[in-house]
C-alpha positions as CSV (number, residue, x, y, z in Angstrom):
1,M,14.5,-15.4,1.9
2,L,14.2,-11.6,2.0
3,S,15.2,-11.0,-1.7
4,E,12.4,-13.3,-2.8
5,L,9.8,-11.5,-0.6
6,I,10.9,-8.2,-2.1
7,R,10.6,-9.5,-5.7
8,R,7.1,-10.8,-4.9
9,N,6.1,-7.5,-3.1
10,R,4.5,-5.6,-6.0
11,S,1.7,-3.0,-6.0
12,Y,-1.3,-5.1,-6.5
13,R,-4.5,-3.3,-7.4
14,R,-6.9,-6.2,-8.1
15,F,-7.8,-8.8,-5.5
16,H,-10.0,-11.8,-4.8
17,E,-12.4,-9.8,-2.7
18,E,-14.2,-12.9,-1.4
19,E,-10.9,-14.1,0.2
20,R,-11.3,-12.5,3.6
21,V,-8.4,-11.1,5.7
22,D,-9.1,-11.3,9.4
23,I,-8.4,-8.8,12.1
24,T,-5.8,-11.1,13.7
25,T,-3.7,-11.0,10.5
26,L,-4.0,-7.2,10.3
27,R,-2.9,-6.9,13.9
28,E,0.1,-9.2,13.2
29,L,1.1,-6.9,10.2
30,V,0.9,-3.8,12.4
31,E,3.0,-5.6,14.9
32,L,5.8,-5.8,12.3
33,A,5.4,-2.1,11.7
34,R,5.5,-1.4,15.5
35,L,8.8,-3.3,15.7
36,S,10.4,-1.4,12.8
37,A,12.6,1.6,13.0
38,S,11.2,5.0,13.9
39,S,12.9,8.4,13.6
40,A,14.2,9.4,17.0
41,N,12.2,6.4,18.3
42,L,9.2,8.7,18.7
43,Q,6.8,6.1,17.4
44,P,4.2,8.6,16.3
45,L,2.2,6.3,14.0
46,K,-1.3,5.1,14.7
47,Y,-3.3,2.6,12.7
48,I,-7.0,2.1,11.7
49,L,-7.7,-1.5,10.7
50,S,-10.6,-2.5,8.4
51,C,-11.6,-6.0,7.3
52,E,-15.4,-5.7,7.3
53,P,-17.2,-5.0,4.0
54,D,-19.2,-2.2,5.5
55,K,-16.2,-0.3,6.8
56,N,-14.2,-1.1,3.6
57,S,-17.0,0.5,1.6
58,L,-16.5,3.7,3.5
59,I,-12.8,3.8,2.7
60,F,-12.7,2.7,-1.0
61,P,-14.4,5.7,-2.6
62,H,-11.7,8.1,-1.2
63,L,-8.7,6.4,-2.9
64,R,-7.1,7.0,-6.3
65,W,-5.7,3.8,-7.7
66,A,-3.3,4.1,-10.6
67,G,-2.3,7.5,-12.0
68,Y,-0.6,6.1,-15.2
69,L,-3.7,4.0,-16.1
70,K,-5.9,6.9,-17.3
71,D,-8.8,4.7,-18.4
72,W,-9.0,2.7,-15.1
73,H,-10.6,4.1,-12.0
74,G,-9.8,1.4,-9.6
75,P,-10.8,-2.2,-9.0
76,D,-14.4,-3.3,-9.8
77,E,-16.6,-4.9,-7.2
78,G,-15.3,-8.4,-6.6
79,E,-11.7,-7.2,-7.2
80,R,-11.4,-4.8,-4.3
81,P,-9.2,-5.3,-1.3
82,S,-10.5,-7.4,1.6
83,A,-8.8,-5.2,4.1
84,Y,-7.2,-1.8,4.7
85,I,-4.6,-0.4,7.1
86,I,-4.8,3.3,7.4
87,I,-1.5,4.9,8.7
88,L,-1.9,8.1,10.7
89,G,0.6,10.4,12.3
90,D,-0.2,11.5,15.8
91,R,0.4,15.3,15.9
92,E,0.5,15.2,19.7
93,I,3.6,13.1,19.5
94,A,5.4,14.7,16.5
95,S,4.9,17.5,14.1
96,T,6.5,15.6,11.2
97,F,6.7,11.9,10.6
98,E,9.9,11.7,8.6
99,C,10.1,8.4,6.8
100,D,8.4,6.4,9.5
101,H,5.3,5.6,7.5
102,G,7.4,4.4,4.5
103,I,9.3,2.0,6.8
104,A,6.1,0.8,8.4
105,S,4.4,0.3,5.1
106,Q,7.3,-1.8,3.7
107,S,7.3,-4.0,6.9
108,I,3.5,-4.5,6.6
109,L,3.7,-5.4,2.9
110,L,6.6,-7.8,3.3
111,G,4.6,-9.5,6.1
112,A,1.6,-9.7,3.8
113,V,3.6,-11.3,1.0
114,E,5.0,-13.8,3.5
115,R,1.4,-14.8,4.3
116,G,0.4,-15.2,0.6
117,L,-1.3,-11.8,0.5
118,G,-0.4,-8.7,-1.4
119,G,-1.1,-5.0,-1.2
120,C,-0.8,-1.5,-2.5
121,I,0.5,1.6,-0.7
122,I,-1.9,4.4,-1.6
123,G,-0.9,8.0,-1.1
124,S,-3.4,9.6,-3.4
125,I,-6.3,10.0,-1.0
126,N,-9.2,12.4,-0.5
127,R,-8.1,12.9,3.0
128,E,-10.8,15.2,4.2
129,A,-13.6,12.9,2.8
130,L,-11.9,9.9,4.4
131,R,-11.6,11.8,7.7
132,D,-15.3,12.6,7.6
133,A,-16.3,9.1,6.6
134,L,-14.5,7.5,9.5
135,S,-14.7,10.3,12.0
136,I,-11.0,10.5,12.4
137,P,-10.0,13.2,14.9
138,R,-8.0,16.2,13.7
139,R,-5.0,15.4,15.9
140,Y,-4.2,12.5,13.4
141,E,-2.7,13.3,10.0
142,I,-3.8,10.7,7.4
143,L,-0.5,9.6,5.8
144,L,-1.2,6.5,3.8
145,V,-3.7,3.7,3.2
146,I,-2.5,0.2,2.5
147,A,-4.9,-2.0,0.6
148,I,-4.5,-5.7,1.4
149,G,-5.9,-8.9,0.0
150,K,-5.3,-12.0,-2.1
151,P,-3.8,-10.7,-5.4
152,K,-5.9,-11.4,-8.5
153,E,-3.4,-10.0,-11.0
154,R,0.0,-10.9,-12.2
155,V,2.7,-8.1,-12.0
156,V,5.9,-8.5,-13.9
157,I,9.1,-6.4,-13.6
158,E,10.8,-5.2,-16.8
159,T,13.9,-3.2,-17.5
160,V,13.3,0.5,-18.4
161,G,13.7,0.9,-22.1
162,A,16.1,3.2,-24.0
163,D,13.4,6.0,-23.9
164,G,13.6,6.1,-20.1
165,D,9.8,5.6,-19.7
166,V,9.0,4.3,-16.1
167,R,5.2,4.3,-16.5
168,Y,3.6,1.0,-15.6
169,W,1.0,-0.4,-18.0
170,R,-1.3,-3.4,-18.6
171,D,-1.3,-5.6,-21.6
172,K,-4.4,-7.2,-23.3
173,E,-4.4,-10.1,-20.9
174,G,-4.4,-7.7,-17.9
175,V,-0.8,-8.4,-16.9
176,H,0.6,-5.4,-15.1
177,H,4.1,-4.4,-16.3
178,V,6.4,-2.4,-14.1
179,P,9.6,-0.9,-15.6
180,K,12.6,-0.7,-13.2
181,R,15.8,1.1,-13.9
182,R,18.9,-1.1,-14.2
183,L,21.2,-1.4,-11.1
184,D,24.1,0.2,-13.0
185,D,21.8,3.2,-13.8
186,I,21.2,4.0,-10.2
187,I,24.6,3.5,-8.7
188,L,26.8,6.5,-9.2
189,N,30.6,6.1,-9.6
190,I,31.6,9.3,-7.8
């Protein structure tokens, strides 16, 4: 059921790195993105797939993992993603990419959850260094990187407290807590 997939679709940042994700699975996830909505149906998105340790190691250093966790600089070796999908915008097709990459990312992650995987959409990227590391031509704008793997952490949803603080945090056991606003707080009666 879709509601259950959405509830299980959290931003996972620690993975069982030894659990491989194969290229066929990545292609199936991108197929879900391909079939998703696209502004003006331009379909300007392109994808780079990575599921080999050597290529993954070229991607990992250029990602920033969790802005609210100031003392954590990303997953340690053994807890890193087994795969990545890099979403690019083809500037020869469109000059802006509207919300296409958001729609595509959500489709990819829901497909990953359905397969027992998890992921994290990463927008904090050293784009120029990643472009150089992978020799990505200038015609492609680096929009997002999706980290994918078998989750190694528990993520729980909580209600935002009276102080309104939405910052996620980890407890002593490493459980990742994500505050969400209440439904009545986001629906306006206008």
